[in-house]
RODO-2510 file (C-alpha; in nm, 4 decimals, decimal comma):
residues 538
     n   res          X          Y          Z
     1     m    -2,5536     1,1744     0,3204
     2     k    -2,7080     0,9801     0,6081
     3     k    -2,7532     1,2101     0,9080
     4     r    -2,6025     1,0930     1,2345
     5     s    -2,5908     1,2834     1,5618
     6     l    -2,2385     1,4149     1,6167
     7     l    -2,2644     1,3396     1,9885
     8     t    -2,3782     0,9868     1,9110
     9     v    -2,0908     0,9406     1,6697
    10     v    -1,8286     1,0746     1,9122
    11     m    -1,9562     0,8548     2,1938
    12     a    -1,9689     0,5503     1,9667
    13     l    -1,6172     0,6131     1,8455
    14     a    -1,4842     0,6586     2,1978
    15     v    -1,6549     0,3482     2,3344
    16     g    -1,5718     0,1491     2,0206
    17     i    -1,2055     0,2422     2,0271
    18     v    -1,1694     0,1454     2,3907
    19     g    -1,3473    -0,1829     2,3245
    20     a    -1,1618    -0,2637     2,0064
    21     f    -0,8114    -0,1819     2,1185
    22     g    -0,8162    -0,2359     2,4912
    23     l    -0,6964     0,1145     2,5820
    24     t    -0,6347     0,0482     2,9468
    25     a    -0,3655     0,1655     3,1829
    26     c    -0,0229     0,0261     3,1058
    27     d     0,0715    -0,2920     3,2890
    28     n     0,3995    -0,2033     3,4585
    29     r     0,4544    -0,5425     3,6151
    30     g     0,7910    -0,7017     3,5515
    31     p     0,8770    -1,0642     3,4821
    32     r     0,8440    -1,3246     3,7539
    33     s     1,1582    -1,5048     3,8629
    34     d     1,0473    -1,8197     3,6797
    35     q     0,9822    -1,6422     3,3471
    36     t     1,2166    -1,6064     3,0488
    37     v     1,2238    -1,2556     2,9012
    38     i     1,1769    -1,2085     2,5248
    39     k     1,2615    -0,8626     2,3943
    40     m     1,0605    -0,7404     2,0958
    41     m     1,0938    -0,4182     1,8961
    42     g     0,8377    -0,2855     1,6499
    43     w     0,6584     0,0312     1,5443
    44     g     0,3049     0,1630     1,5133
    45     d     0,0591     0,4286     1,6252
    46     i    -0,1301     0,4061     1,9523
    47     y    -0,3965     0,1757     1,8072
    48     e    -0,1501    -0,0701     1,6546
    49     t     0,0574    -0,0663     1,9736
    50     r    -0,2478    -0,1506     2,1854
    51     i    -0,3544    -0,4248     1,9466
    52     f    -0,0129    -0,5882     1,9644
    53     e     0,0038    -0,5461     2,3406
    54     t    -0,3228    -0,7396     2,3611
    55     m    -0,1926    -1,0150     2,1331
    56     i     0,1248    -1,0322     2,3416
    57     d    -0,0939    -1,0727     2,6522
    58     m    -0,2695    -1,3583     2,4729
    59     f     0,0686    -1,5167     2,3984
    60     e     0,1786    -1,4870     2,7608
    61     d    -0,1488    -1,6454     2,8760
    62     e    -0,0785    -1,9421     2,6496
    63     h     0,2937    -1,9501     2,7315
    64     p     0,3223    -1,8375     3,0961
    65     e     0,6873    -1,9334     3,1047
    66     y     0,7655    -1,6249     2,8929
    67     y     0,7465    -1,2524     2,9607
    68     v     0,7565    -1,0208     2,6570
    69     e     0,9280    -0,6861     2,6889
    70     y     0,7718    -0,4951     2,3996
    71     n     0,9395    -0,1764     2,2777
    72     p     0,7315     0,0115     2,0163
    73     i     0,9338     0,2771     1,8332
    74     g     0,7971     0,5701     1,6339
    75     g     0,7894     0,4733     1,2668
    76     n     1,0302     0,7468     1,1601
    77     d     1,2866     0,6462     1,4231
    78     y     1,2628     0,2695     1,3972
    79     m     1,5341     0,2020     1,1392
    80     l     1,7769     0,4375     1,3120
    81     k     1,7197     0,2509     1,6382
    82     f     1,7537    -0,0818     1,4592
    83     m     2,0823     0,0180     1,2925
    84     q     2,2185     0,1277     1,6292
    85     a     2,1264    -0,2111     1,7718
    86     v     2,2999    -0,3868     1,4810
    87     q     2,6155    -0,1933     1,5680
    88     n     2,5790    -0,2657     1,9400
    89     r     2,4473    -0,6215     1,9563
    90     r     2,3675    -0,5980     2,3259
    91     e     2,0765    -0,3757     2,2221
    92     m     1,9383    -0,6214     1,9664
    93     p     1,5861    -0,7435     2,0418
    94     d     1,5020    -1,1120     2,0153
    95     v     1,2131    -1,0385     1,7771
    96     f     1,2012    -0,7389     1,5443
    97     y     1,0080    -0,5925     1,2528
    98     m     1,1559    -0,5601     0,9052
    99     a     0,9747    -0,3962     0,6130
   100     d     0,9969    -0,5766     0,2802
   101     y     1,1693    -0,2781     0,1160
   102     n     1,4523    -0,2974     0,3741
   103     f     1,4749    -0,6748     0,3867
   104     v     1,7156    -0,7215     0,0931
   105     r     1,9670    -0,4696     0,2223
   106     y     1,9800    -0,5940     0,5805
   107     m     1,9663    -0,9587     0,4813
   108     t     2,2733    -0,9167     0,2607
   109     d     2,4669    -0,6671     0,4740
   110     t     2,4150    -0,8135     0,8228
   111     d     2,3989    -1,1507     0,9959
   112     v     2,1153    -1,0715     1,2361
   113     f     1,8428    -1,2897     1,0797
   114     e     1,7790    -1,6410     1,2086
   115     d     1,6638    -1,9029     0,9556
   116     l     1,3155    -2,0006     1,0740
   117     t     1,2840    -2,3067     0,8494
   118     p     1,3819    -2,5680     1,1108
   119     y     1,1460    -2,4137     1,3653
   120     i     0,8581    -2,4211     1,1178
   121     e     0,9350    -2,7816     1,0237
   122     a     0,9239    -2,8774     1,3916
   123     s     0,6123    -2,6725     1,4659
   124     p     0,2846    -2,8586     1,5233
   125     n     0,0935    -2,5407     1,4430
   126     l     0,2356    -2,4010     1,1199
   127     g     0,3414    -2,5060     0,7719
   128     k     0,4565    -2,2824     0,4892
   129     d     0,1483    -2,3865     0,2917
   130     d    -0,0692    -2,2116     0,5498
   131     l     0,0703    -1,8770     0,4330
   132     y     0,0063    -1,6817     0,1156
   133     e     0,2618    -1,7522    -0,1541
   134     e     0,3900    -1,3933    -0,1565
   135     s     0,4572    -1,4045     0,2189
   136     v     0,6926    -1,6983     0,1746
   137     y     0,8546    -1,5617    -0,1432
   138     a     0,9152    -1,2195     0,0138
   139     y     1,1278    -1,3454     0,3024
   140     s     1,3013    -1,6483     0,1511
   141     y     1,6747    -1,6240     0,0840
   142     n     1,9489    -1,8592    -0,0325
   143     k     2,2732    -1,7422     0,1277
   144     e     2,4969    -1,9525    -0,0966
   145     t     2,3630    -1,8087    -0,4217
   146     k     2,2603    -1,4682    -0,2803
   147     t     1,9126    -1,5303    -0,4209
   148     f     1,5911    -1,3923    -0,2772
   149     g     1,2588    -1,5640    -0,3299
   150     d     1,4247    -1,9072    -0,3361
   151     t     1,1469    -2,0954    -0,1628
   152     e     1,2866    -2,4333    -0,2680
   153     n     1,6492    -2,4153    -0,1520
   154     g     1,6638    -2,1063     0,0652
   155     g     1,5736    -2,0388     0,4248
   156     l     1,2772    -1,8390     0,5503
   157     y     1,3972    -1,5428     0,7549
   158     g     1,0719    -1,3758     0,8498
   159     l     0,7066    -1,4543     0,9160
   160     p     0,4519    -1,2023     0,7912
   161     k     0,3361    -0,9453     1,0400
   162     d     0,1044    -0,8428     0,7576
   163     l     0,0640    -0,8502     0,3817
   164     g    -0,1611    -0,5724     0,2603
   165     p    -0,2802    -0,4411    -0,0765
   166     t    -0,3529    -0,0757    -0,1523
   167     v    -0,7124    -0,0538    -0,2753
   168     f    -0,9780     0,1890    -0,3984
   169     i    -1,2041     0,3291    -0,1204
   170     y    -1,5211     0,5300    -0,1827
   171     n    -1,7708     0,7237     0,0261
   172     k    -2,0919     0,5195    -0,0010
   173     d    -2,3105     0,7870     0,1567
   174     m    -2,1901     1,0507    -0,0896
   175     a    -2,2471     0,8102    -0,3781
   176     e    -2,6026     0,7367    -0,2645
   177     d    -2,6761     1,1077    -0,2217
   178     a    -2,5532     1,1590    -0,5799
   179     g    -2,8130     0,9043    -0,6969
   180     i    -2,5606     0,6238    -0,7511
   181     t    -2,6808     0,2750    -0,6595
   182     v    -2,4974    -0,0575    -0,6434
   183     d    -2,6277    -0,3060    -0,9008
   184     r    -2,4184    -0,6175    -0,9614
   185     s    -2,6193    -0,7081    -1,2710
   186     v    -2,4775    -0,4257    -1,4846
   187     a    -2,1876    -0,5116    -1,7139
   188     k    -1,9886    -0,1944    -1,6555
   189     g    -1,7997    -0,1021    -1,3421
   190     y    -1,9899     0,2260    -1,3549
   191     d    -2,2596     0,3400    -1,5955
   192     p    -2,2961     0,7207    -1,5708
   193     t    -2,6183     0,7151    -1,7758
   194     t    -2,8076     0,5040    -1,5234
   195     k    -2,5747     0,5827    -1,2310
   196     k    -2,5392     0,2115    -1,1614
   197     l    -2,2247     0,0862    -0,9887
   198     n    -2,1127    -0,2776    -1,0005
   199     d    -1,8773    -0,3098    -0,7063
   200     q    -1,7445    -0,6442    -0,8332
   201     v    -1,6382    -0,5199    -1,1776
   202     p    -1,3388    -0,2899    -1,2292
   203     m    -1,4229     0,0524    -1,3701
   204     t    -1,2270     0,1783    -1,6655
   205     w    -1,0286     0,4971    -1,6181
   206     a    -1,3005     0,6845    -1,8095
   207     q    -1,5698     0,5389    -1,5836
   208     y    -1,3664     0,6277    -1,2746
   209     i    -1,3438     0,9903    -1,3925
   210     a    -1,7227     0,9935    -1,4520
   211     f    -1,7926     0,8265    -1,1146
   212     a    -1,5698     1,0613    -0,9133
   213     s    -1,7015     1,3629    -1,1041
   214     d    -2,0658     1,2652    -1,0519
   215     i    -2,0157     1,2518    -0,6766
   216     s    -1,8081     1,5682    -0,6599
   217     n    -2,0375     1,7720    -0,8822
   218     s    -2,3465     1,6679    -0,6861
   219     i    -2,2238     1,8501    -0,3760
   220     t    -2,2914     2,2236    -0,3873
   221     s    -2,2423     2,3185    -0,0224
   222     k    -1,8624     2,2840    -0,0359
   223     h    -1,5847     2,1620    -0,2597
   224     v    -1,5291     1,7873    -0,2523
   225     y    -1,2517     1,6372    -0,4624
   226     g    -1,3372     1,3371    -0,6730
   227     g    -1,0256     1,1703    -0,5355
   228     g    -0,7941     1,2374    -0,2449
   229     s    -0,5183     1,0412    -0,4159
   230     y    -0,4510     0,8035    -0,7043
   231     p    -0,1139     0,6214    -0,6858
   232     i     0,0763     0,6044    -1,0125
   233     e     0,1842     0,2523    -0,9114
   234     l    -0,1749     0,1338    -0,9485
   235     a    -0,2169     0,3088    -1,2816
   236     y     0,0899     0,1206    -1,4088
   237     n     0,0448    -0,2169    -1,2383
   238     v    -0,2852    -0,2850    -1,4133
   239     f    -0,0848    -0,3307    -1,7344
   240     g     0,0833    -0,6301    -1,5716
   241     k     0,3972    -0,4270    -1,5064
   242     n     0,5908    -0,2844    -1,2127
   243     f     0,8466    -0,0042    -1,1842
   244     t     1,1121    -0,2651    -1,1167
   245     a     1,1267    -0,5892    -1,3074
   246     l     1,3599    -0,8884    -1,3110
   247     d     1,5770    -0,9932    -1,6019
   248     a     1,6292    -1,3572    -1,6972
   249     d     1,9008    -1,3914    -1,4329
   250     g     1,6914    -1,2358    -1,1570
   251     h     1,8626    -0,8983    -1,1439
   252     s     1,6497    -0,5875    -1,0856
   253     y     1,6059    -0,3219    -1,3502
   254     i     1,3879    -0,0161    -1,3872
   255     d     1,1101    -0,0677    -1,6413
   256     v     0,9465     0,2618    -1,7369
   257     n     1,0687     0,3337    -2,0893
   258     n     0,7586     0,1978    -2,2581
   259     k     0,4182     0,3089    -2,3810
   260     e     0,2310     0,1588    -2,0854
   261     f     0,4200     0,3700    -1,8343
   262     a     0,3826     0,6799    -2,0537
   263     e     0,0056     0,6300    -2,0654
   264     a    -0,0173     0,5605    -1,6912
   265     l     0,1984     0,8629    -1,6076
   266     q    -0,0070     1,0932    -1,8290
   267     f    -0,3313     0,9681    -1,6742
   268     f    -0,1825     1,0232    -1,3284
   269     s    -0,0847     1,3773    -1,4267
   270     d    -0,4024     1,4722    -1,6092
   271     i    -0,6472     1,3842    -1,3328
   272     q    -0,4539     1,6241    -1,1077
   273     n    -0,4449     1,8974    -1,3732
   274     k    -0,7263     2,1536    -1,3500
   275     n    -0,6899     2,2200    -1,7244
   276     i    -0,7874     1,8634    -1,8121
   277     f    -1,0625     1,7495    -1,5732
   278     s    -1,2382     1,9459    -1,3040
   279     s    -1,4733     1,8778    -1,0169
   280     g    -1,6872     2,0575    -0,7632
   281     k    -1,8462     2,3985    -0,7720
   282     d    -1,5167     2,5868    -0,8049
   283     k    -1,3802     2,3520    -1,0738
   284     r    -1,0568     2,2411    -0,9154
   285     s    -0,8697     1,9300    -1,0270
   286     l    -1,0527     1,5967    -1,0113
   287     v    -0,7872     1,4508    -0,7782
   288     c    -0,5841     1,6492    -0,5249
   289     s    -0,2566     1,7707    -0,6686
   290     q     0,0729     1,6554    -0,5203
   291     e     0,1089     1,9925    -0,3468
   292     e    -0,2350     1,9603    -0,1891
   293     q    -0,1614     1,6045    -0,0774
   294     a     0,1618     1,7284     0,0824
   295     s    -0,0331     1,9789     0,2938
   296     v    -0,3228     1,7458     0,3807
   297     s    -0,3019     1,3788     0,2877
   298     g    -0,5605     1,2257     0,0610
   299     l    -0,6606     0,9894     0,3419
   300     n    -0,7243     1,2743     0,5841
   301     r    -0,9282     1,4612     0,3220
   302     f    -1,1359     1,1470     0,2684
   303     i    -1,1929     1,0996     0,6418
   304     a    -1,2984     1,4653     0,6697
   305     g    -1,5478     1,4246     0,3851
   306     e    -1,3451     1,6457     0,1505
   307     a    -1,2756     1,3723    -0,1080
   308     a    -1,5147     1,1144    -0,2517
   309     t    -1,2524     0,8431    -0,3073
   310     v    -0,9013     0,7553    -0,1945
   311     f    -0,6509     0,4719    -0,2261
   312     t    -0,5248     0,3090     0,0925
   313     g    -0,5028    -0,0311     0,2592
   314     a    -0,6325    -0,2476     0,5415
   315     w    -0,3684    -0,1102     0,7796
   316     n    -0,5629     0,2183     0,7817
   317     t    -0,8958     0,0612     0,8759
   318     t    -0,8787     0,2015     1,2280
   319     s    -0,8307     0,5503     1,0826
   320     l    -1,1152     0,4970     0,8359
   321     w    -1,3408     0,3918     1,1213
   322     e    -1,3177     0,7537     1,2349
   323     c    -1,5372     0,8428     0,9347
   324     i    -1,8905     0,9331     1,0393
   325     y    -2,0264     0,7960     0,7103
   326     d    -2,0367     0,4601     0,5359
   327     w    -1,7551     0,3607     0,2984
   328     d    -1,6457     0,0514     0,1102
   329     i    -1,3823    -0,0779    -0,1330
   330     l    -1,3827    -0,1263    -0,5101
   331     p    -1,1542    -0,2991    -0,7630
   332     t    -0,8685    -0,0911    -0,9087
   333     p    -0,9751     0,0848    -1,2346
   334     v    -0,8129    -0,0209    -1,5630
   335     p    -0,7616     0,1510    -1,9028
   336     n    -1,0206     0,0987    -2,1746
   337     e    -0,9779    -0,0341    -2,5284
   338     s    -1,0233     0,3006    -2,6997
   339     g    -0,7659     0,4802    -2,4849
   340     d    -1,0079     0,7737    -2,4578
   341     l    -1,0562     0,9103    -2,1067
   342     k    -1,4058     1,0297    -2,1926
   343     d    -1,5258     0,7067    -2,3547
   344     v    -1,7244     0,5430    -2,0742
   345     d    -1,8687     0,2797    -2,3107
   346     s    -1,5367     0,1347    -2,4220
   347     p    -1,4693    -0,1950    -2,2391
   348     a    -1,1689    -0,2765    -2,0241
   349     r    -0,8543    -0,3248    -2,2282
   350     e    -0,7611    -0,6813    -2,3083
   351     g    -0,4574    -0,7969    -2,1129
   352     c    -0,5087    -0,5506    -1,8298
   353     e    -0,6064    -0,6729    -1,4849
   354     s    -0,7421    -0,5029    -1,1763
   355     v    -0,4491    -0,5490    -0,9404
   356     s    -0,2888    -0,3596    -0,6562
   357     f     0,0557    -0,3513    -0,5056
   358     l     0,1381    -0,5214    -0,1783
   359     g     0,3237    -0,3890     0,1207
   360     s     0,4518    -0,6189     0,3904
   361     v     0,6419    -0,6247     0,7172
   362     c     0,7855    -0,9396     0,8710
   363     l     0,8620    -1,0624     1,2199
   364     s     1,2200    -1,1870     1,2363
   365     v     1,4243    -1,3564     1,5092
   366     y     1,7711    -1,2306     1,5990
   367     s     2,0359    -1,4888     1,5112
   368     g     2,2298    -1,4051     1,8272
   369     s     1,9326    -1,4346     2,0602
   370     k     1,9780    -1,6446     2,3724
   371     v     1,6069    -1,7322     2,3715
   372     k     1,5569    -1,8393     2,0098
   373     e     1,2929    -2,1015     2,0845
   374     g     1,0772    -1,8551     2,2746
   375     a     1,1426    -1,5792     2,0222
   376     y     1,0261    -1,8057     1,7413
   377     l     0,7155    -1,9046     1,9384
   378     l     0,6304    -1,5357     1,9828
   379     a     0,6839    -1,4548     1,6131
   380     e     0,4777    -1,7561     1,5088
   381     y     0,1994    -1,6667     1,7504
   382     l     0,1701    -1,3041     1,6394
   383     s     0,1912    -1,3997     1,2729
   384     t    -0,0241    -1,7105     1,2495
   385     n    -0,2055    -1,8089     1,5681
   386     v    -0,5730    -1,8366     1,4768
   387     d    -0,7010    -1,6524     1,7842
   388     a    -0,4423    -1,3759     1,7486
   389     q    -0,5136    -1,3356     1,3767
   390     r    -0,8859    -1,3261     1,4416
   391     y    -0,8394    -1,0561     1,7041
   392     n    -0,6041    -0,8640     1,4730
   393     y    -0,8365    -0,8494     1,1730
   394     k    -1,1459    -0,7780     1,3810
   395     a    -0,9602    -0,4872     1,5401
   396     g    -0,9034    -0,3442     1,1916
   397     m    -0,5278    -0,3974     1,1798
   398     a    -0,4757    -0,6281     0,8817
   399     i    -0,6060    -0,8973     0,6524
   400     p    -0,5462    -1,2383     0,8154
   401     n    -0,2145    -1,4012     0,7226
   402     l    -0,3664    -1,7502     0,7202
   403     r    -0,5394    -1,8686     0,4062
   404     t    -0,7661    -2,0864     0,6209
   405     l    -0,9308    -1,7723     0,7621
   406     e    -1,0369    -1,6348     0,4225
   407     e    -1,3974    -1,7484     0,4306
   408     e    -1,4736    -1,6273     0,7813
   409     y    -1,2989    -1,2954     0,7149
   410     l    -1,5340    -1,2159     0,4255
   411     t    -1,8412    -1,2035     0,6479
   412     a    -1,7010    -1,1585     0,9995
   413     e    -1,8343    -0,8851     1,2255
   414     l    -1,5499    -0,6370     1,2708
   415     n    -1,5094    -0,4055     1,5702
   416     d    -1,6281    -0,1027     1,3751
   417     p    -1,7141     0,1484     1,6522
   418     l    -2,0162     0,2754     1,4565
   419     g    -2,1471    -0,0780     1,4035
   420     m    -2,1443    -0,0524     1,0213
   421     n    -1,8992    -0,3428     0,9770
   422     r    -1,6851    -0,1483     0,7300
   423     p    -1,5662    -0,2537     0,4780
   424     q    -1,8083    -0,5146     0,3497
   425     n    -1,6741    -0,5789    -0,0010
   426     r    -1,3669    -0,7608     0,1383
   427     q    -1,3342    -0,9985    -0,1539
   428     v    -1,1541    -0,7121    -0,3292
   429     y    -0,8833    -0,7319    -0,0623
   430     l    -0,8394    -1,1059    -0,1080
   431     n    -0,8345    -1,0851    -0,4885
   432     a    -0,5636    -0,8199    -0,4728
   433     l    -0,3689    -1,0208    -0,2167
   434     k    -0,3440    -1,3173    -0,4516
   435     n    -0,2892    -1,1370    -0,7822
   436     s    -0,0736    -0,8328    -0,7083
   437     p     0,3030    -0,7741    -0,7011
   438     r     0,4736    -0,6213    -0,4026
   439     r     0,5764    -0,2561    -0,4066
   440     a     0,8580    -0,1899    -0,6500
   441     e     1,1279    -0,1083    -0,3942
   442     a     1,0894    -0,4536    -0,2346
   443     y     1,2653    -0,6015    -0,5392
   444     t     1,5773    -0,3883    -0,4964
   445     w     1,8611    -0,3548    -0,2459
   446     d     1,6752    -0,0747    -0,0682
   447     g     1,4090     0,1855    -0,1390
   448     e     1,6286     0,4926    -0,1534
   449     w     1,6066     0,5137    -0,5317
   450     t     1,2329     0,5811    -0,5047
   451     t     1,3074     0,9201    -0,3500
   452     e     1,4831     1,0133    -0,6713
   453     f     1,2145     0,8410    -0,8770
   454     f     0,9221     1,0363    -0,7342
   455     n     1,0677     1,3609    -0,6086
   456     c     1,3645     1,4716    -0,8135
   457     s     1,6510     1,3388    -1,0198
   458     s     1,9541     1,4989    -0,8607
   459     q     2,1574     1,3928    -1,1617
   460     n     1,9550     1,6030    -1,4022
   461     y     1,6419     1,8054    -1,3205
   462     k     1,5348     1,7870    -1,6822
   463     y     1,4432     1,4221    -1,6304
   464     s     1,2591     1,4507    -1,2985
   465     l     0,9201     1,2776    -1,2821
   466     q     0,7852     1,5995    -1,1343
   467     h     0,8261     1,7633    -1,4759
   468     v     0,5234     1,5584    -1,5808
   469     y     0,2883     1,5638    -1,2849
   470     r     0,3536     1,9103    -1,1379
   471     v     0,1515     2,1408    -1,3568
   472     d     0,1007     2,5105    -1,4351
   473     s     0,4428     2,6179    -1,3072
   474     i     0,3463     2,5514    -0,9443
   475     i     0,7124     2,4921    -0,8715
   476     d     0,9441     2,6918    -1,0927
   477     s     1,2186     2,4296    -1,0796
   478     y     0,9971     2,1872    -1,2688
   479     a     0,8223     2,4196    -1,5134
   480     p     0,7100     2,3841    -1,7804
   481     n     0,5577     2,0394    -1,7435
   482     y     0,5933     1,7755    -2,0157
   483     v     0,3322     1,5752    -2,2029
   484     v     0,4695     1,2230    -2,2484
   485     w     0,1612     1,0574    -2,3989
   486     d    -0,0589     1,1727    -2,6852
   487     w    -0,4185     1,0644    -2,6225
   488     d    -0,5107     1,1284    -2,9875
   489     t    -0,2394     0,9208    -3,1524
   490     k    -0,2173     0,6734    -2,8595
   491     s     0,1597     0,6988    -2,8582
   492     i     0,4568     0,8422    -2,6715
   493     t     0,5226     1,2005    -2,7777
   494     t     0,8197     1,2354    -3,0109
   495     s     0,8418     1,6147    -3,0066
   496     p     0,8373     1,8622    -2,7151
   497     t     0,4820     1,9131    -2,5871
   498     t     0,3549     2,0840    -2,2720
   499     n     0,0288     2,1398    -2,0855
   500     d     0,1778     2,4408    -1,9127
   501     s    -0,0304     2,7563    -1,9393
   502     s     0,2753     2,9555    -2,0447
   503     a     0,2697     2,7573    -2,3719
   504     s     0,6470     2,7918    -2,3958
   505     l     0,8409     2,4932    -2,5272
   506     a     1,1709     2,6199    -2,3952
   507     g     1,3441     2,3409    -2,2081
   508     v     1,0742     2,0843    -2,2835
   509     v     1,1745     1,7380    -2,4012
   510     s     0,9632     1,4784    -2,5793
   511     g     0,8148     1,1848    -2,3956
   512     q     1,0491     0,9591    -2,5878
   513     e     1,3592     1,1470    -2,4704
   514     f     1,2269     1,1916    -2,1185
   515     l     1,1498     0,8225    -2,0572
   516     s     1,4781     0,7026    -2,2038
   517     n     1,6915     0,9354    -1,9951
   518     f     1,4788     0,9086    -1,6818
   519     q     1,5077     0,5300    -1,6847
   520     s     1,8815     0,5509    -1,7413
   521     e     1,9325     0,7868    -1,4452
   522     i     1,7335     0,5719    -1,2019
   523     q     1,8983     0,2507    -1,3240
   524     k     2,2352     0,3898    -1,2173
   525     l     2,1092     0,4053    -0,8584
   526     i     1,9787     0,0486    -0,8658
   527     d     2,3016    -0,0791    -1,0233
   528     e     2,5132     0,0523    -0,7356
   529     n     2,4326    -0,2624    -0,5379
   530     s     2,3150    -0,5013    -0,8090
   531     d     2,6051    -0,7424    -0,7531
   532     k     2,4867    -0,8139    -0,3983
   533     y     2,1647    -0,9977    -0,4769
   534     k     1,9246    -1,1463    -0,7292
   535     f     1,5730    -1,2880    -0,7228
   536     v     1,4104    -1,6075    -0,8366
   537     v     1,2110    -1,5199    -1,1484
   538     r     0,8557    -1,6526    -1,1306
***
């Protein structure tokens, strides 16, 4: 790994952070008598708060007739505060954040969203075509038909604060120290024989395992995981699927009772299972287990140099800039044709695509606001003003919302405090932005079902997802773990099979039974509110 003086790094980070985010004393001035006050409520850490305070200052410089009273709320408390404001409208801000996975519920159950369509049509600065298609689809709604994503006949009830894909990040210094070099002429995403990496070509799952293992195993001074995390969503999305899908009428349904999900789930489980793949000098799992990620997140392990790769998004760029080493992004790995996790020569499977999943938050205007014109101007400015967007992406907060800024974003000098302009392979971000679905919960009434999906099925523990990815009886409630996919036969298991070291089949179900019942249990949760909405099927 490249050696850098710790003192130099700390000083660079401190100076860089102050320069990038404008960490100055709070401006406690109030509005002048000739200014109209716009109240805005959002969330974010100290860096995001400072970035938005700076963009608000820029807005006020351009629109001196307005004074913005910005109220950043802690992320965990935001929705509680918002719901209280919905109940007591005097507390409602003029401009507020709304995450895509909460948008359906609050759009259908409240009347607090102003239709921004007429403001956009009258705006000399913005047209819907300036935005990415998914940004418009995500926040469009037809009240008469209760249809989301109706970009033709519905209104637009939010402008994107951001639209960000989750992508594959790797430690470039560790890779170089392991003898791995970037060579865009090689056909494979990663060739373990020559240790050549093509950062424009997706690895296969087998190549990812070899790549992460090569880095991890090259480090003898301490244990370094091959991966800090690997989201199951990304393992499944590359098949062209999503946990939630839409039927012909636009209603949401859970879509996991199929061979693609079984294969993705087994891959997700196996790379965290020390009995399947191992890494580092003490031969722990290739990727941190769920228990290990709960104690220290994969991102924090990556930043600390304890994991060679991780999956995260542009919103964490400021955190990643705390790394004292070089890092970059790579396309999401895909399964290979042979279905063998050790076959690094088998090509990417036909029909699979290196995609991500998108998360988004919008800026909405309160329908009862007494300053709607100013509130819209503020939302438009923060979302799409060229200068504000340029400041935002250079400060490491997000990918620009405007398609017209794509080209400059690819090569722009970012405010990386160490001067390494990380990341450099930004085309991966843009490819994912255009080709990926949003996170699964954004297509349902709310995201509460995902708690059951990932953590436990309160209806029946036998069909909890944790039965598959929690291994070796780590948690007694979920032991023994199930094998849902047979790598030899390339099929869903039809008889009880377990990886558990106890080798007992007592209480184990087949992959076929597990997927059928698991899907049924989760569908019940989604169906509780299915009559309240539908989506335009694209």
